[in-house]
Every structure is written in structure tokens, then in C-alpha cells.
N, C-alpha and C positions, 0 to 999 in steps of 0.2 A: 268671388271670382269672376278672370276676364271673359269676353265673350266676344263676338262677333256680328253683325245681323249679316247670315245670305240669303240672299231669294223672300225679304220681310221675312223671315224664322232668329230670333239670336239660339244661336248655340256655341254652346261653351267648348274651349279648345282642343280641351282632350274630347269632344266627342267628332270635329275636323280636324283628327293635329296637323297642322304648317308640317312640308316638311323643310323647311331651316326656322331654328338651327335644327341640327340630328337629335341634340341631344333630348327636347323641345319630343320634338314628333315619336323618337323610344320610348323616351315616358310617356303619350298619353298611348301610344301599342300596347306598353306592357300590361298600362293598368284596365285598358278593354278588357283588357280579357282574364282580367283576375273577376272570372264570375262568382268564387267558394263567395267573392263579399254579400251579393244577391241572398246564401243562404243566410249571413248571419245582419242584413241589413233584412229580411223581410223582419221579424218576430221584434225585431230591437222598434222597426217602425209602426207597424202596429200597435206594439205597447203606448207607445209617443202619443199615435194616431187617441188611442181610447185614453190617454190621461190627458188630454188638449182637450178636447170630445169637436162632434164639431160645428163651427161655425151657427152662434144665439148659443148654443149652448151658454152656465154662467166660466166650467173649467175653461171654456177659452178663451179668458180674456186672460188667463193670466201667458198665453200660449199669444195673444194678441202686445203685450205689456215683453213681454221676449224678444216677442219681431221689432219691435222696435214701433207696432204704430202709430204710438201717444210719439212721436220725437220726431214723425212723417219719412221716419230712413228708417232702415235698415238699424240694428242697436249691434247685434252683435261686426261690424267691420269699426263698427266706434273703438267695443274692446279689442280687439284683437291687435291696433298697435303700440295700449301695453307694454304683451310680457318681449316682447321683445326689440322693445325699448329698452325696460327694466336691466333684460341683459345679454343687451353691448355696455352699458352703465358696469355690469358684472362681469362682463371681459375683462372688460377695459382697466375691471379697478386690482379685479386678477395678476393678471397681464404687470402690476407695476412693482403690485405685496410682498412677490420676491425680495422684489432688489436692497428691500428695506422690513420686509413683519411687522412693518406697520400692524398696530390696532386700530387705530381708525380706521387704513385705506381693509382693510378684513374685518369689520362692524357695515363700515359702505360697503363692501363689496355684500353681504352675507344679507345687508336692508335691499339692497335694487334684486337681489334671487325672489326677497317676501315677498317683492312687490311683482313679482314677476308671477311671482304664481298667487296668489291675488288676480293680478289681469289675465291668468289665463281659464282664474275660477269659470271668474262672467264670461268671462271667450269664450266657451268650454255649453253650457248653462246656453247661457247663446244661439250657439255655430245650430244644439240642437238640434234646435229648435223651426231656428232655420229648415236645417236635415228635412225632420222628419215630412218636410210640404218635396224633396225629391223625387224622380225617379230612373231613372235607363245609368249611367257615366254618369250624370251630375251625382246621385248619388251614389252611384261606385269610390269615385274620386274621391267626395268628405267622407263617406267611414273611414274610405285612408289617412286621407288628413286628417281627422278625429282620432280616429286610429296610433297616425302613427304622434301624437299633439296630446295624443295620454298618455304616453310611451316618456316625451321630451318632460313634462310635468312631472312623473313620474324620477324619473329622471333625477329632473333638481329637489324630488322635497327631500333625497334620497341623502345629495351631497347637501342639503343645509343640516342635514340627521345630520352628516357625518364633521360637514364644516363647526355648529353648533356643541359636539361629545370630541374635537382638538383635533379629529382627522382632516384639518383644512385644505391636505395637499391631493387626499384622496378626492374632498369636493369636491376639488376645482377643476378634477382630471373629470370623476360626473356631466357635470357644470358642463365643461366643455365642452362633451359630447354629446349632451344635451344643446348642444349650443348648432355644433353640426348640422346636428338636424330638424332641427327646426328651422333653419335654411335649404334645406330639400320639402320641409314641409310647407312654407310659399309655397316654394319653385314652382311644386305641385299645386298646386290650385292659383297660384296669381301669372302660375307658365314665365312670372320671369323672378329671380333672385330683386326680395324688393327685403 
């Protein structure tokens, strides 16, 4: 998540949404008012913290691995580039396919969709690990981001199933919907289209 330093304190953009651009400000204001997310976040976060344990406990090694302490860098951002990159390829191949309905293009599109799903799984697992330490607006934004991305992954999984069962056009429609939703989800967390 992008952040700013104000008087020595790091603040995420959703906590103090700037007035410009207006869309960014409006999204920050809307997310800030979604207190129902806290009711969902509390039990999930408590369960995750119990699962991962406290520092020094054996379970904590799993969290440290998922957080990327062994890498010296958070692992989640490393994996988050895989789904959109793969799904960009899916979209491009899906745009070319109707012109000639080439089987090779269709197969390439399906493979890039699958690669994106595999990357999304890794990004989700590491993202949940990072999210378990958040509080306040950051936790709310992270939960909304995770719910959106989980829905996007489900759309893309359904798209893959449709494609593999001979319903390619319906599958393309689902993955296109997921692609558009992923642009908003990225904007929500990064504060810009990525």
C-alpha cells in the first residue's frame, strides 16, 4: 500500500485521502465509513493470530516465512504482480481469439488464466499473513481488497471451468468482468491504477 509520512508518522492514503484526484478522495471516504468490515475482520484476524502464534512460538515460523523475513522484503508484493501480468496476457489473447478462433490462442489464454490463478493463490496466502498485523483503516482497506480479489479469483476460476467445458465465450465474459474488477481493487490499495 502506498503511504505518506506526515510529521514523522506513516499514514496510508485511505486514512487521509487527498482532495485530488476526487475519485481517490471519494473511495477513501467510502471505505472509512464501512465499519461493518470491522465486524468481519475481528474474528478472522483473531483466528489468524491464534494460528500464527506469538513471536518466539513454533507456529510463528510459518508467519515469518509468509511475511518474507527470510527474503528481507515482504513476500506479498513480490507475488501480486503475477495475477495481473498473467491476466493481461489472457485479455490480449481473448481479444485476438474471436477474429480467427485459433486453438493455439485459446490454449495460451487458458494457460495464462491458470497462471494468474496460481499467482493469486500465493498472493492471497501471503497477503492474509501481512493483513493479520493491521489495524484501523489499513485493516479495513486490506479486508475489502482481499474480498474483492477473492471474488475476482472465483470469477476467473469459473471462467477457466467454462472455457475447458466448451463455453469459451461465457468464460471470456467472466474473466473480462474479473479483469475490470481487478483494476478497481488495485486502485483501492495502491491509490493509483497499476
